[in-house]
N, C-alpha and C positions, 0 to 999 in steps of 0.2 A: 624579552620576547614574550608576548601575550599568548595565552592558550586559546583565546577567543578567535573564532573564524567567522568572517562575514561573507555572505554570498549574495550576489544579485542574480535573480532568476527570472527568466522570461519564458512563459509557456504560451505558445500560440496554437490555436485550433482554427482551421478553415473548413467550413462545410460548403460543398457545391451541390447544386441540385440540377437534375436534367431539365426541369421546367421551373418556372417561378413559383416559389412557395408563397402561400397567402398569410400564414400565421405560424409562429413557433413559440413553444413554451419549453424551457429547459431548467434543470437543476445543475448548478456548477459547484464543484468541490475543488477550489483552486487557492483558497486562502490558508497559508500555513498556520499551525497552532503556535501558541506561546505557552509552552510547558515542557517539562522533562528535558531541561538543558538547552532549550532554544528560545529565542526571543524575536518576535516579529517587529521590525522597525518601520516598515513601510509596505503598503499594498495598494494596488489599483487594478481595475479591469477596464479595458477599452473594448467597446463593441461597435462594429460596423456592419450594417447600418445601425444607428442609435436605437436603443431599446430600453424598456423599463427594467431596472435591476434592483432587487431588494434583498438585503442580507438578513439571515435568521440563524438561530442555533438549533441543530437537530437533536434527536434523542440521545446520541452518543457524545454530545458536547462539541461537535464540529461546527464550523461556520460554513453555511452553504448560501449561495445566491440564487434567487429565483428570477429567471429572465423571461420577459414577455415581449414579443415582437409582433405588432399588429399592422404590418404593411407588407406588400409584395416584395420579395427579394429572391435572387438566384444564388447569392453567396451570403454566408454569415461568418464574420471573422471575430474571434475572441482572443484578446491578448492580456494575460495576467502578468503583472510585474511585482516581484516581491524582493524585499531586502531582509535577510534573516541572519541573526548571529547564533552560533552554536558553541558549546563548551564541551570538553571531554567528559565522558561518563565516568563515574567512579569505577575502579578496577573490580572485576568480579572475583569472588572467592574461588578457591579450587573446587569446593563442593559445599553442599548445604547440610549433608548428613541424612541418615535414614529417617530421622524424626520429621524431616520436611514433608515426606510422603504422608505421614499421619495428618499433618495440618491440611495439606491439599485435599486428602480424602474427606476431611471434615467439611469441606466447602460444598460437597455434593448436595444438591437440592437447594442451595442458597439462591434466593431470588436475586441478590445483588450481582451474582456472576452468571446468571442463567443464560443470557444471550451469547456469551463467549465460551460456555462449557458444553453446549449442545450443538448438534449438527445444524448447518445452514444450507442454503440452496446450492452453493458451489463447493462446500467443504463438509463432506459427510461420509459415513461408512458405505462400503460397497464391496462386492466380491473381488474386484480388481485390487482395491486397496488392501484387503485382507491377504490376498496372494502376494502382493508386493512386500508387505511387512514380514510375512513368513519366509519368503524366498531370500530376503536380505538380512534375516536374523535380527530385525529391529525390535527392541523391547525397552520398557521404561527403566529397567535397571534398579540399582540400589539408591541412586542419588538423582533427583530431578534435574538439577543443573547439568550434571555430567551427561545424563540421558538426552537432554535437549540439544546440547552441543554435538553429541555424536549423531543425533538424528539430522541436524542441519548439515553436517559433513557428509552423511550417507546420501542425502538428497542431491547435494552438489555433485557427487561422483556418479550418481545413478542416472542422471538426466543430461541431455545435450541441449544447451541454450540455442534456440533457433528462432529469431524474430519472424513473426508471421505464421508460425506453425500452429497456433491456436487463435481463437477469437476472444473478444472481450468477455463473452458469456460462457466460455468453455468451463465445464465442471472439472474436478480433479481427475476424473476417469480418462480424459483425453491424453494428458501427459503420461499417465500410468500405462496406457495402451501403446502409445507411440514412442515413448522415451524422449520426446522432444517437446519443448515448451518455452515459455518466457517467465519473467519474474513472478507474475501473478499466479502462474501454475505451480511453481515451486512453493509459493506461500500457501496456496490452498491445500496441497498435500501435507505440508508440515502442520497446518492448523488442524486438519482432520485427525492426524495421528496424535497430536498433543491432547486434543479433546478426548480422544478414546482412552488416554491415560488418566483422565480426570483433571488435566491442567487447563485452566481457562486460557484461551488463545484468541487473539484478534488480528485482523488484517490491517496493515498500515499502508496507505498510499502517500507518496511524497517524491523526493528527488535524491539522487546520489551524485555527489561531486567526485569525479575521477581525476581531477587535476591535482598535480602535486606542487604547483608553484602559484603564488599569488599573482593575480593579473591575467592568468591564462583562462581562456573561455572554452568550455566544453559544450558542444552542441550535439544533439541527437534527434530522435523522433518520438520519444516517449518519456513518461514519468517512470518512477520505480515503485516497487512494492516489496514489503518484507513482513515479518511476523513479530508480534509481541506476546510473551507468555507471562502470566502472573505467578510469581514465586515468593514463598515466605521470606520475609525480611528484606527482600529486594524490590518488591513492587513489579511493575511491568518492565520486562527485559526484552530488548530487541534482538532478533536473530535474522540474518540475511543468508538463507541457504543458496541463493543464486550465486553469491560471491564468497561463500564459505567464510563468513565473518559474523561478528556481533555488530549491532548497530552502534555507530560512533558519531563523531562530530561531522563526518562526511554526509550523514543521512539527515535530510530535512523533512520533518513530518508535516503532512497536510491534514490528513483525516484518518480516523480509525473506525472500523465496523466489523460485522461478522464475516464478510467476504467482499469481493470486488463490487458486487451489486449495490452495497450500501454506500460506497464512496467513489463511484465512477467520476473522474474529473469533469466530464461533460456528458449530459444525456437528457433526452426529452423526446418530444413529439413535434411534428410539423404537419401542416395541412396543405395538400398539394405538393408540387415539387417533383414527384416521380422518384426515380432512383437518386440516391445521394452518395457522396464521397466525402471522406474526412481526411485532412492532412494535418499532422501534428508535428510541431518542432519545439524542442525544449533546449534552452541554453542556460548553463550554470557557470557563473563567473566568480572566482575567489578574489574578492577585493580587500582582503585583510591587509592592514598596514604593517 
């Protein structure tokens, strides 16, 4: 029995406008990465109506596609199809030791980690965050790995997962104030706290397979988000506070950034159209042999 898992993923986005839009320009982050235990075997994007689509590599090494549509349209449908293989991550050690904090602290001021070590638009310090940390007794502790695992667990138990409770552009303060949110909100809070400890942390967008049997298809209405923290001797380690787990072969990585704003799956501007609505459907199928 092989440890490799193969997924077929279909990510559909359908925009509807109150009136006909005359033009649309978008950035799409839909192509999974080929690194850190996963390999992209096949990828395509179908656009209706047809539009110009050009791929490029962004500042963080993600593939993004620039879409230009120069004709009137009242709906825009995007369907990304991916085939990805993932392998198990090496087991984590029980701890890294006190000396690991010394190495992490030595990274302060390093230009190489600057973007992931400092506050960003949706993940930064605030009075609400400081109060949450104090109220829950959250501290970095003696060992960075143990501290991050405990932080992930604390966030999982502190918040209630409620789809639709926050918007795509909600800062970490929203879930801290209401106690309700979705995966991107859990991720933003963990990133903000990890960075306050001096640990470089980045936002990961992607997909999570929740099927336990090959051939079974999981469908939902959204992609998934989690956190990666840079640790001495381990590199980037994934933490999923929404599901109280570390990232494993169920997680398919699409893009990494400072927060959601850097790697929104679809986003852009349109001319005309009036009010707009977005419908998203994500289907993940385990097709391992």
